[in-house]
C-alpha positions as CSV (number, residue, x, y, z in Angstrom):
1,M,151.4,-182.5,93.0
2,E,148.3,-184.8,93.4
3,K,150.1,-187.8,91.7
4,L,153.1,-187.2,94.1
5,L,150.7,-187.2,97.1
6,H,149.1,-190.5,96.0
7,F,152.6,-192.0,95.5
8,A,153.6,-191.0,99.1
9,V,150.4,-192.5,100.5
10,H,151.0,-195.8,98.7
11,F,154.6,-195.8,99.9
12,L,153.7,-195.1,103.6
13,F,150.6,-197.2,104.0
14,G,151.2,-200.0,101.5
15,D,147.4,-200.6,101.1
16,G,146.7,-197.2,99.7
17,T,146.1,-198.6,96.2
18,M,144.6,-201.7,94.9
19,S,144.6,-202.7,91.2
20,G,146.2,-199.3,90.4
21,E,143.3,-197.3,92.0
22,P,144.3,-194.6,94.5
23,V,142.5,-193.9,97.8
24,P,140.4,-190.7,97.5
25,L,142.1,-187.7,99.1
26,I,139.5,-187.3,101.9
27,F,140.2,-190.8,103.1
28,L,144.0,-190.7,103.1
29,N,144.1,-190.8,106.9
30,C,142.1,-193.9,107.1
31,S,143.2,-195.8,104.0
32,S,143.6,-199.0,106.1
33,I,139.8,-199.2,106.5
34,F,138.9,-198.0,103.0
35,I,137.2,-200.8,101.0
36,F,138.0,-200.6,97.3
37,G,135.0,-201.0,95.0
38,K,132.5,-199.9,97.7
39,D,133.7,-196.7,99.5
40,E,134.5,-194.6,96.4
41,K,130.9,-193.5,96.2
42,Y,131.3,-191.5,99.5
43,A,134.3,-189.4,98.3
44,A,132.2,-186.8,96.6
45,C,129.7,-186.3,99.4
46,P,129.4,-182.7,100.7
47,I,130.9,-182.8,104.2
48,E,130.3,-180.0,106.6
49,N,133.3,-178.1,107.9
50,G,134.9,-179.7,111.0
51,T,133.4,-183.2,110.3
52,D,135.9,-186.0,110.1
53,P,135.3,-188.1,107.0
54,C,137.2,-191.0,108.5
55,Y,134.8,-191.0,111.5
56,L,131.8,-191.1,109.1
57,L,133.4,-193.9,107.1
58,R,134.0,-196.0,110.3
59,E,130.4,-195.4,111.4
60,V,129.2,-196.6,107.9
61,H,131.1,-199.8,108.3
62,R,129.8,-200.3,111.9
63,A,126.2,-199.8,110.7
64,K,126.7,-202.4,107.9
65,E,128.3,-204.9,110.3
66,F,125.5,-204.5,112.8
67,R,123.0,-204.9,110.0
68,T,124.6,-208.0,108.6
69,Y,125.5,-209.9,111.8
70,F,123.1,-208.7,114.5
71,L,120.0,-207.8,112.5
72,A,120.1,-210.6,109.9
73,I,122.4,-213.6,110.6
74,L,122.1,-214.0,114.4
75,P,118.3,-213.2,114.5
76,I,117.7,-215.7,111.7
77,I,119.6,-218.4,113.5
78,L,117.8,-217.7,116.7
79,S,114.5,-217.5,114.9
80,V,115.0,-221.0,113.3
81,I,115.6,-222.4,116.8
82,A,112.5,-220.6,118.2
83,C,110.4,-221.8,115.3
84,I,111.5,-225.5,115.8
85,L,110.9,-225.4,119.6
86,N,107.5,-223.7,119.3
87,F,106.4,-225.9,116.5
88,G,107.3,-229.1,118.5
89,Y,105.7,-227.6,121.6
90,L,102.5,-226.9,119.6
91,I,102.3,-230.5,118.4
92,A,102.8,-231.7,121.9
93,Q,100.0,-229.3,123.1
94,L,97.6,-230.5,120.4
95,K,98.2,-234.1,121.4
96,C,97.6,-233.3,125.1
97,F,94.6,-231.3,124.1
98,S,92.9,-234.3,122.6
99,Q,93.5,-236.3,125.8
100,E,92.7,-233.7,128.4
101,K,89.4,-233.2,130.2
102,T,87.3,-230.1,129.3
103,S,88.4,-228.2,132.4
104,F,92.1,-228.5,131.4
105,K,91.3,-227.8,127.7
106,K,90.2,-224.3,128.7
107,R,93.7,-223.4,129.8
108,Q,95.3,-225.3,126.9
109,V,93.6,-223.2,124.2
110,F,95.3,-220.1,125.5
111,L,98.7,-221.9,125.4
112,I,98.0,-223.0,121.9
113,S,97.1,-219.4,120.9
114,R,100.4,-218.2,122.3
115,S,102.4,-220.8,120.4
116,L,100.6,-219.9,117.2
117,S,101.4,-216.2,117.8
118,I,105.1,-217.0,118.2
119,I,105.3,-219.2,115.1
120,L,103.5,-216.6,113.0
121,A,105.8,-213.9,114.3
122,N,108.8,-216.0,113.2
123,L,107.4,-216.7,109.8
124,L,106.6,-213.1,109.2
125,F,110.1,-212.2,110.4
126,Y,111.5,-214.1,107.4
127,V,109.2,-212.0,105.2
128,V,110.7,-208.9,106.6
129,V,114.3,-210.2,105.9
130,I,113.3,-211.0,102.3
131,V,111.7,-207.6,101.7
132,W,114.6,-205.9,103.3
133,K,117.2,-207.7,101.2
134,A,115.2,-207.1,98.1
135,N,114.5,-203.4,98.5
136,G,116.5,-202.3,101.5
137,F,114.9,-200.8,104.6
138,M,112.1,-198.5,103.5
139,Y,108.5,-197.7,104.6
140,T,107.2,-201.1,103.6
141,S,109.8,-203.2,105.5
142,A,109.6,-200.9,108.5
143,M,105.8,-201.2,108.5
144,I,105.9,-205.0,108.3
145,F,108.5,-205.1,111.1
146,I,106.4,-203.0,113.4
147,L,103.3,-204.9,112.4
148,I,104.9,-208.2,113.4
149,G,106.1,-206.9,116.7
150,G,102.7,-205.4,117.4
151,I,100.7,-208.6,116.7
152,N,103.1,-210.8,118.7
153,F,103.3,-208.4,121.7
154,L,99.5,-207.6,121.8
155,S,98.3,-211.2,121.2
156,V,100.7,-212.6,123.8
157,T,99.7,-209.8,126.2
158,G,96.0,-210.6,125.7
159,T,96.7,-214.3,126.1
160,Y,98.5,-213.8,129.4
161,I,95.8,-211.5,130.7
162,G,93.1,-214.1,129.7
163,L,95.1,-217.0,131.1
164,T,95.7,-215.2,134.4
165,I,92.0,-214.5,134.9
166,L,91.1,-218.0,133.8
167,L,93.4,-219.7,136.3
168,Y,92.3,-217.3,139.1
169,T,88.7,-218.2,138.3
170,A,89.5,-221.9,138.4
171,I,90.9,-221.6,141.9
172,A,88.8,-218.9,143.6
173,H,85.4,-219.6,141.8
174,Q,85.6,-223.3,140.9
175,F,81.8,-223.8,140.6
176,W,81.4,-221.0,138.1
177,Y,84.5,-222.1,136.2
178,M,83.2,-225.7,135.9
179,T,79.5,-224.9,135.0
180,K,79.2,-221.4,133.5
181,L,82.5,-220.9,131.6
182,T,82.6,-223.3,128.6
183,L,85.3,-224.1,126.1
184,T,83.4,-222.2,123.5
185,H,83.7,-219.0,125.6
186,C,87.5,-219.5,125.7
187,W,87.7,-219.8,121.9
188,L,85.6,-216.7,121.5
189,I,87.9,-214.8,123.9
190,I,91.0,-215.9,122.0
191,G,89.3,-214.9,118.7
192,L,88.5,-211.5,120.1
193,I,92.1,-211.1,121.3
194,W,93.5,-211.9,117.8
195,I,91.0,-209.5,116.1
196,L,91.9,-206.6,118.4
197,S,95.6,-207.4,118.2
198,T,95.6,-207.5,114.4
199,A,93.5,-204.4,114.0
200,S,95.6,-202.4,116.5
201,S,98.9,-203.7,115.0
202,V,97.8,-202.7,111.5
203,C,97.2,-199.2,112.7
204,I,100.5,-199.1,114.6
205,G,102.4,-200.4,111.6
206,L,100.8,-198.0,109.1
207,W,101.3,-195.0,111.3
208,G,104.4,-196.1,113.2
209,A,106.5,-196.5,110.0
210,T,105.7,-192.8,109.2
211,L,107.9,-191.9,112.2
212,F,111.0,-193.1,110.3
213,Y,109.9,-192.6,106.6
214,P,107.5,-189.6,106.6
215,E,108.1,-188.6,103.0
216,S,107.7,-192.1,101.4
217,A,104.7,-193.0,103.6
218,P,101.2,-192.9,101.9
219,I,99.9,-191.1,105.0
220,S,100.8,-187.5,105.5
221,C,102.3,-187.1,109.0
222,S,104.1,-183.9,110.1
223,F,106.5,-184.1,113.1
224,E,104.8,-181.7,115.5
225,K,101.1,-182.5,114.7
226,C,101.4,-186.2,114.0
227,Q,104.7,-188.0,114.5
228,Q,105.5,-186.8,118.0
229,P,102.0,-187.3,119.5
230,L,101.7,-190.7,117.7
231,A,105.0,-191.9,119.1
232,I,104.0,-190.8,122.6
233,I,100.7,-192.7,122.3
234,I,102.4,-195.9,121.0
235,V,105.0,-195.9,123.8
236,V,102.4,-195.1,126.5
237,G,100.0,-197.8,125.1
238,L,102.7,-200.5,125.1
239,S,103.8,-199.5,128.6
240,I,100.2,-199.8,129.8
241,C,99.8,-203.3,128.2
242,Y,103.1,-204.4,129.8
243,G,102.2,-203.0,133.2
244,T,98.7,-204.5,133.0
245,V,100.0,-208.0,132.5
246,I,102.5,-207.9,135.3
247,G,100.3,-206.0,137.7
248,L,97.3,-208.2,137.1
249,Y,99.3,-211.4,137.8
250,I,100.8,-209.9,141.0
251,A,97.4,-208.8,142.2
252,M,95.9,-212.3,141.4
253,M,98.7,-214.1,143.2
254,A,98.4,-211.9,146.2
255,R,94.6,-212.4,146.3
256,L,95.0,-216.2,146.0
257,H,97.5,-216.3,148.8
258,R,95.1,-214.4,151.1
259,L,92.3,-216.8,150.2
260,V,94.5,-219.8,150.9
261,R,95.4,-218.6,154.3
262,K,91.8,-217.9,155.3
263,S,90.3,-221.2,154.1
264,S,91.2,-224.7,152.9
265,L,90.9,-223.6,149.4
266,V,93.6,-225.8,147.9
267,Q,92.4,-229.2,149.1
268,S,91.2,-230.8,145.9
269,R,93.4,-232.2,143.2
270,S,92.0,-229.8,140.5
271,K,92.8,-226.8,142.7
272,S,96.2,-228.1,143.3
273,N,96.8,-228.4,139.6
274,S,95.5,-224.9,139.0
275,M,97.9,-223.6,141.6
276,T,100.7,-225.4,139.8
277,A,99.6,-223.9,136.6
278,M,99.6,-220.4,138.2
279,K,103.2,-220.9,139.4
280,R,104.2,-222.1,135.9
281,L,102.5,-219.0,134.5
282,G,104.7,-217.0,136.9
283,L,107.8,-218.3,135.1
284,N,106.3,-217.3,131.8
285,M,105.6,-213.9,133.2
286,I,109.3,-213.5,134.1
287,T,110.2,-214.4,130.5
288,F,107.6,-211.9,129.2
289,A,108.9,-209.2,131.6
290,V,112.6,-209.7,130.7
291,G,111.9,-210.0,127.0
292,S,109.7,-207.0,126.8
293,V,111.7,-204.5,128.9
294,P,114.4,-204.0,126.1
295,I,111.6,-203.4,123.6
296,L,110.1,-200.7,125.8
297,V,113.5,-199.2,126.4
298,V,114.1,-199.1,122.6
299,C,110.8,-197.4,122.2
300,I,111.6,-194.8,124.9
301,V,115.0,-194.1,123.4
302,A,113.5,-193.8,119.9
303,L,110.9,-191.4,121.3
304,A,113.6,-189.3,122.9
305,N,115.6,-189.1,119.7
306,L,112.6,-189.0,117.3
307,R,113.5,-185.7,115.6
308,E,116.9,-187.0,114.6
309,L,115.7,-190.5,113.7
310,S,112.9,-189.3,111.6
311,S,115.3,-187.2,109.5
312,L,116.7,-190.5,108.1
313,G,113.5,-191.0,106.2
314,E,113.5,-187.6,104.7
315,G,114.7,-187.1,101.1
316,C,115.7,-189.8,98.7
317,K,117.8,-192.8,99.7
318,S,121.4,-192.3,98.5
319,P,125.0,-193.3,99.4
320,C,125.7,-189.7,100.6
321,K,122.7,-189.7,102.9
322,T,123.9,-193.0,104.4
323,F,127.5,-191.6,104.8
324,L,126.5,-188.2,106.2
325,H,124.1,-189.7,108.7
326,S,126.1,-192.8,109.5
327,S,126.2,-192.2,113.3
328,L,122.4,-192.2,113.3
329,F,122.2,-195.3,111.2
330,V,124.5,-197.0,113.8
331,E,122.1,-196.0,116.6
332,V,119.1,-197.4,114.6
333,E,120.9,-200.6,113.8
334,I,121.8,-201.1,117.5
335,L,118.3,-200.4,118.7
336,A,116.7,-202.7,116.2
337,S,119.2,-205.4,116.8
338,V,118.8,-205.4,120.6
339,A,115.0,-205.5,120.3
340,A,115.0,-208.3,117.7
341,I,117.5,-210.5,119.5
342,V,116.0,-210.2,123.0
343,W,112.5,-210.6,121.5
344,I,113.5,-213.9,119.8
345,I,115.4,-215.2,122.8
346,A,112.2,-214.8,124.9
347,M,110.4,-216.9,122.2
348,I,113.0,-219.6,122.8
349,I,112.9,-219.6,126.6
350,D,109.1,-219.6,126.8
351,P,108.4,-223.1,125.3
352,V,111.5,-224.5,127.1
353,I,110.0,-223.4,130.5
354,N,106.6,-224.9,129.7
355,I,108.1,-228.2,128.4
356,L,110.4,-228.7,131.4
357,A,107.7,-227.7,133.9
358,D,105.1,-230.1,132.5
359,K,105.8,-233.8,132.9
360,K,103.3,-234.9,130.2
361,L,104.6,-232.4,127.7
362,R,108.1,-233.3,128.5
363,G,107.4,-236.9,127.7
364,L,105.6,-236.2,124.4
365,F,108.4,-233.8,123.3
366,S,111.1,-236.3,124.1
367,K,109.2,-238.9,122.1
368,Q,109.0,-236.6,119.1
369,I,112.7,-235.9,119.2
370,T,113.4,-239.7,119.4
371,R,111.1,-240.4,116.4
372,V,112.7,-237.6,114.3
373,S,116.2,-238.8,115.2
374,Q,115.3,-242.4,114.3
375,R,113.8,-241.3,110.9
376,L,117.0,-239.3,110.2
377,R,119.1,-242.3,111.0
378,R,117.1,-244.6,108.8
379,A,117.2,-242.1,105.9
380,S,121.0,-241.8,106.3
381,T,121.4,-245.5,106.5
382,K,119.3,-246.1,103.3
383,S,121.3,-243.4,101.4
384,T,124.6,-245.1,102.6
385,I,123.4,-248.5,101.5
386,S,122.2,-247.3,98.1
387,T,125.5,-245.5,97.6
388,D,127.5,-248.6,98.4
389,D,125.3,-250.7,96.0
390,Q,126.0,-248.3,93.3
């Protein structure tokens, strides 16, 4: 009877067999999406009554597609673009830094810190991809992923807060800015921002990964006493950091506009340059706001579905676990993909805004592109000549 059934499936669907191998009985209704050599391992999984195995199989395929294209290939391509742009922007900044006066160098060091943070985040992102491809997504890779996001988010947040206060001081309290605030103070502030960001991110990474892999984590963390309160603290903390950056900039700009109306505050050239820098910072704030909102939304959604998402890390990793929880895996892949892609796009937009808004940086960056293109042309010409001679 079973052989007759397999023959009927092969006759009706045409793709029901491949290399003489029949489609498992539970997947007869979806033989067109069944992948031979890969999906046989799901046939013996214990499915609950009323659950459609074809639905679970489709969700498994969706999760793998999201994982391949939107969590690996597309983010890597965007990350390469972001790394190139920010590396070129960093070189241009360093050249400008050596030529600027001390008063302008104070602002420049914060911009250099931001570029270093973005480049470091991109390099560590490649480490995550390598660890993920080598061992799959587990506690270690999840911890590194959260650690990278935390360092980048907190360091950039601290940089924007420091830069906003610095520019406000340069405009509203110019004497104190020129005489009391030195370049050494700025470097110390940046060092403090990096120390606090790294320490906080290590804690967030170590404890945050336990939310998704509680059993494999080296730290014991139950759902009611640890996971849920920890997730609330992380989401609230990120929201406070986000709101502080935006709120502080809005408050500073409102204060400056009131000062400008009451006095001839923006008469000198240095003050005019500082106001231009504040407006340019406003564009960066928009990028920061747009790029961070999806990350906060992802965190809030993950918090709302924490009980279900944390169940993915319970028990040993197996094909049946992936198959039976395929819909949850799709949700995780979508959340992680959206956060990663929007995060990297913001890294691309940020240097573009600064390069286009600064005439000096724009000139240096264009010269760098010209030199690189000329070197590539010379190298290709030499290789062509050597090939012709041979």
